[in-house]
C-alpha positions in Angstrom: 0.1 0.0 0.0 3.0 2.1 0.8 4.5 1.8 -3.0 0.8 2.3 -4.5 0.5 5.7 -2.7 3.7 7.0 -4.1 3.7 9.9 -6.2 5.8 8.1 -8.9 3.6 5.4 -8.8 0.5 7.4 -9.7 2.7 8.8 -12.3 3.3 5.3 -13.9 -0.3 4.3 -14.2 -0.8 7.8 -16.0 1.7 7.5 -18.7 0.5 3.8 -19.1 -3.2 4.4 -19.0 -3.6 1.7 -16.5 -6.8 3.2 -14.1 -5.1 4.0 -10.8 -7.1 2.2 -8.2 -6.5 -0.4 -5.6 -8.9 -3.1 -3.8 -8.4 -5.4 -0.9 -10.2 -7.5 0.5 -9.5 -8.6 4.2 -11.4 -12.0 5.2 -11.2 -14.3 8.1 -13.5 -15.6 11.0 -15.1 -12.9 13.4 -12.9 -11.0 15.9 -9.4 -11.6 14.0 -8.6 -7.9 13.2 -9.9 -7.1 9.8 -11.5 -3.5 10.9 -8.7 -2.8 13.1 -6.1 -3.6 10.8 -8.5 -0.9 8.2 -8.3 1.8 10.9 -4.6 1.2 11.4 -3.8 1.5 7.7 -5.6 4.9 7.8 -3.7 6.0 10.6 -0.2 4.8 9.3 -0.9 6.8 6.1 -3.0 9.7 7.6 -5.6 9.2 5.1 -9.5 9.6 5.9 -11.1 6.5 6.5 -14.9 6.2 5.1 -17.4 3.4 6.1 -19.9 2.4 3.6 -23.2 1.6 5.4 -24.3 -0.9 2.1 -27.7 -1.8 3.9 -28.5 2.5 4.1 -28.2 3.0 0.3 -31.2 4.2 -1.3 -30.2 3.4 -5.0 -27.4 3.2 -7.5 -27.6 6.7 -8.3 -27.4 7.6 -4.3 -24.3 5.5 -4.0 -22.5 6.8 -7.1 -23.1 10.2 -5.8 -21.8 9.4 -2.2 -18.5 8.3 -4.2 -18.5 11.4 -6.3 -18.1 13.6 -2.9 -15.6 11.5 -1.5 -11.9 12.9 -1.7 -9.4 11.7 -4.4 -7.0 10.2 -1.7 -8.9 8.4 0.8 -9.8 4.8 2.4 -13.3 3.5 1.7 -14.0 0.7 4.2 -17.0 -2.0 2.9 -17.5 -3.9 6.1 -19.0 -7.3 6.0 -19.4 -7.3 2.5 -21.0 -10.9 2.2 -23.9 -9.9 4.5 -25.2 -6.7 3.1 -27.7 -8.5 0.8 -26.3 -7.3 -2.4 -27.2 -9.9 -4.9 -26.6 -9.9 -8.9 -30.6 -10.1 -9.8 -31.9 -8.4 -7.3 -31.7 -5.6 -4.3 -30.0 -5.2 -1.1 -32.0 -7.2 1.6 -34.0 -4.6 3.9 -33.3 -4.9 7.5 -36.2 -5.8 9.8 -37.9 -3.1 11.5 -37.2 -4.5 15.0 -33.5 -5.2 13.9 -32.8 -2.0 12.5 -34.6 0.0 15.6 -32.4 -1.7 17.6 -29.1 -1.8 16.4 -28.9 1.2 14.3 -27.0 4.3 15.7 -27.6 8.0 14.7 -24.5 7.5 12.3 -26.5 4.7 10.3 -28.7 6.9 8.9 -25.9 7.8 6.5 -24.6 6.3 3.6 -20.8 7.0 4.5 -19.6 7.2 8.0 -16.4 8.9 8.3 -14.1 8.5 10.3 -12.1 11.2 9.5 -12.1 13.5 12.7 -10.2 10.6 14.5 -7.1 11.0 12.7 -7.5 14.8 12.8 -7.9 15.3 9.2 -10.8 17.7 7.8 -13.6 16.2 5.8 -15.5 17.8 3.0 -19.1 18.8 3.5 -20.5 16.7 1.2 -19.1 13.6 2.5 -22.2 12.8 4.5 -25.7 11.8 2.5 -28.4 10.9 4.5 -30.2 7.9 2.3 -32.9 5.7 3.0 -33.5 2.2 3.5 -31.2 -0.3 0.7 -32.2 -1.1 -2.6 -28.8 -0.8 -4.1 -27.7 -3.5 -6.8 -24.9 -5.6 -7.3 -24.2 -3.7 -10.6 -24.3 -0.1 -9.0 -21.5 -1.4 -6.7 -19.4 -2.6 -9.6 -19.6 0.6 -11.7 -18.5 2.9 -8.7 -15.6 0.7 -8.2 -14.2 0.4 -11.4 -17.1 1.8 -13.8 -16.0 4.3 -16.8 -17.1 7.3 -14.2 -15.6 5.7 -11.4 -12.9 8.1 -9.8 -9.3 7.3 -9.1 -6.7 7.3 -6.6 -8.7 5.8 -3.7 -7.9 2.6 -1.9 -11.2 0.6 -0.9 -11.0 -2.4 1.7 -13.7 -4.8 2.0 -13.8 -7.3 4.9 -15.9 -10.7 4.9 -16.4 -13.4 7.1 -17.5 -16.0 4.1 -15.4 -14.9 1.3 -16.5 -18.1 -1.0 -20.5 -16.5 -1.1 -19.2 -13.5 -2.8 -20.2 -12.9 -6.4 -17.1 -13.5 -8.7 -17.7 -9.9 -10.3 -17.0 -8.6 -7.5 -13.4 -10.2 -6.8 -11.8 -10.1 -10.0 -8.7 -8.0 -10.0 -9.6 -4.1 -10.7 -11.7 -4.3 -8.0 -10.3 -6.8 -5.7 -6.4 -6.8 -6.3 -5.0 -8.4 -3.2 -6.8 -10.9 -1.1 -5.5 -11.2 2.5 -6.7 -14.2 4.9 -6.6 -13.2 8.6 -6.7 -16.4 10.8 -6.8 -17.6 14.1 -3.8 -17.4 16.3 -0.3 -19.2 16.2 1.9 -19.5 19.2 4.2 -16.5 17.5 1.2 -14.5 17.3 0.6 -15.0 20.9 4.0 -14.1 21.9 3.9 -10.7 20.1 0.8 -9.7 21.7 2.0 -10.8 25.1 5.0 -8.2 24.7 2.8 -5.7 23.4 0.5 -5.9 26.5 3.2 -5.8 28.9 6.2 -3.8 27.4 7.5 -1.2 30.1 6.5 2.2 29.1 9.4 4.5 28.4 10.1 7.2 31.2 9.0 10.6 30.6 12.2 13.0 30.4 10.0 15.9 31.5 6.7 16.6 33.2 5.1 17.4 29.9 4.9 15.1 26.8 5.9 18.3 24.5 8.7 19.5 26.5 7.5 22.3 27.6 8.3 23.9 31.2 5.9 22.4 34.4 4.3 25.3 36.1 4.4 23.3 39.1 7.9 22.7 39.4 10.8 25.0 39.5 12.1 26.8 36.3 14.1 24.6 34.1 17.8 25.4 33.9 20.5 24.5 31.4 22.6 21.8 32.2 25.4 22.7 34.9 24.4 26.3 34.9 23.7 26.5 38.2 27.0 24.9 39.3 28.6 27.2 36.9 26.8 30.2 38.7 28.3 28.9 42.4 31.9 29.2 43.6 33.7 28.2 40.7 33.7 25.5 37.9 32.9 21.9 39.4 34.9 19.0 38.2 31.5 16.8 38.2 30.4 18.9 35.0 31.6 17.5 31.8 32.0 19.1 28.5 28.9 18.9 27.2 27.2 20.2 30.4 25.6 16.8 31.9 26.7 15.9 35.0 28.2 12.9 35.3 25.9 11.7 37.8 23.1 11.8 35.2 24.8 9.9 32.5 25.4 7.1 35.3 21.7 7.1 36.1 20.6 6.9 32.6 23.1 3.9 32.1 21.5 2.1 35.0 18.1 2.7 33.7 18.9 1.4 30.4 20.6 -1.7 31.9 17.3 -1.9 34.1 14.8 -1.8 30.9 17.2 -4.3 29.0 16.6 -6.8 32.2 13.2 -5.8 32.1 12.7 -6.8 28.3 14.8 -9.9 28.9 12.6 -11.2 31.5 9.6 -10.4 29.4 10.6 -12.3 26.5 10.8 -15.3 28.6 7.4 -14.8 30.2 6.2 -14.1 26.1 7.5 -17.7 25.1 6.3 -19.5 28.4 3.0 -18.0 27.7 2.8 -18.9 23.7 3.7 -22.3 24.9 0.5 -22.9 26.4 -1.5 -21.3 23.8 -3.0 -24.0 21.0 -2.4 -23.5 17.6 -5.4 -22.1 15.5 -8.1 -22.1 18.0 -8.6 -18.5 19.3 -8.8 -15.5 17.9 -7.1 -12.1 18.4 -9.8 -10.4 20.1 -10.2 -13.6 22.4 -6.9 -13.7 23.5 -6.8 -9.9 23.9 -9.9 -10.2 26.2 -8.0 -12.3 28.6 -4.6 -10.3 28.4 -6.6 -7.5 29.8 -8.4 -9.5 32.6 -4.6 -9.7 33.9 -3.1 -6.5 32.6 -1.4 -5.3 36.1 0.6 -9.1 36.0 2.1 -10.9 33.2 2.9 -14.1 35.9 -1.1 -14.0 36.6 -1.6 -14.1 32.9 0.6 -17.2 32.4 -0.6 -18.9 35.7 -4.5 -18.6 34.7 -4.2 -19.6 31.0 -4.6 -23.2 31.6 -7.8 -22.9 33.6 -9.3 -20.0 31.4 -8.6 -22.7 28.3 -10.2 -25.5 30.3 -13.0 -23.5 30.7 -13.4 -22.0 27.2 -13.0 -25.6 26.1 -16.2 -26.9 28.0 -17.8 -23.7 27.0 -17.5 -24.5 23.1 -18.4 -28.3 23.6 -21.6 -27.1 25.1 -22.3 -24.8 22.6 -21.5 -27.8 20.1 -23.8 -30.0 22.0 -26.7 -27.1 21.6 -26.0 -26.7 18.3 -25.9 -30.3 17.4 -29.8 -30.9 19.4 -31.0 -28.0 17.5 -30.2 -29.3 14.3 -31.4 -32.8 15.2 -34.9 -31.1 16.4 -35.2 -29.2 13.5 -34.9 -32.4 11.1 -37.3 -34.2 13.5 -39.7 -31.3 12.8 -39.2 -31.4 9.0 -39.6 -35.0 8.7 -43.0 -34.8 10.9 -44.1 -32.4 8.5 -43.2 -34.1 5.2 -44.8 -37.5 6.7 -48.0 -35.2 7.9 -48.3 -34.1 4.0 -47.9 -37.3 2.8 -50.9 -38.5 4.7 -53.3 -35.4 3.6 -52.8 -36.5 0.3 -53.3 -40.2 0.6 -56.3 -39.4 2.4 -57.4 -37.0 -0.4 -56.6 -39.6 -3.0 -58.7 -42.3 -1.2 -61.6 -39.8 -0.7 -62.0 -39.6 -4.2 -63.0 -43.2 -5.3 -66.3 -44.2 -5.0 -67.2 -46.5 -1.8 -69.9 -49.4 -1.2 -70.5 -50.1 2.3 -67.4 -47.8 3.0 -65.3 -49.7 0.8 -63.6 -48.5 -2.2 -64.6 -50.5 -5.5 -61.8 -49.9 -7.6 -63.3 -51.4 -10.6 -66.4 -48.5 -10.3 -63.6 -46.3 -11.0 -63.5 -44.5 -14.5 -60.8 -46.3 -16.5 -60.0 -45.1 -20.3 -63.2 -43.0 -20.3 -65.8 -45.9 -19.2 -67.1 -46.9 -15.7 
């Protein structure tokens, strides 16, 4: 993505007549960080991020108008593209009224939800368009992605939990140029997350992050100036004006930090060795570590019990799902049997009876009785 955003890349595309567009598909189970990665990319590259709520797009023309209102350089996020209900032959499926009333927030009234203010970048006044319920077709979405009138310079990110359900027309090169699978955690990812959660923060040099003076403390002085203003020159002041004691303190702090990092690396390896491969999502593991954010030792000690509890819960969920599936099959079988009996009764009731017994020979055969 960094290479694509380079000015030289845009010039290269223009000289060779290649549309300057790029699309990415992030797919994987829920909780694997697809949306978080999109937010991180917008922050790293300092681009405005616009989230498209497909179920709220009223028509293809409204979708086109919203895309035209976006700035030339931005990131457009199409979240859960497999669940928005866009079909090739029809319109988008509408949410039920009770679901929409409970799930939607004020921002959902807009086709685009801009997250640009979170990164400190202004958004255009026309970036938000209030629209009604969904009736956007697949062809309308494809046209705004790479149609003749589609603008260039943007990055489109799509997220999906089930990429196999997506229409092949949506996934062709030019609309989706790169596909990245975000799966369950392995041990290396678990170790990296452990280090990130418990890595010691660097000490602050001054009382404020921006380096300004702290009004509550004494005025700052140049290193060694107070000593120079006193009786003569002190030998403890070195040529650059920093006392030897400060240098020794910094060296001690550095060695202490290195020792802490070495201990943290060892703990991260111990933690990762206990994590089963390919079972938990990053969101699930992050939730566990947050419960023990004050103590990495407690996070390691409590992991086996947490895994056992999660395993029991998963088994109960599987049994419940299996029982529900069996009940559904039984209900469907009973309904089918009932329909068969009713059909047989109707067929039998159409035959003539003598003393309550059907006489087959009295039934019309070849137009005669």
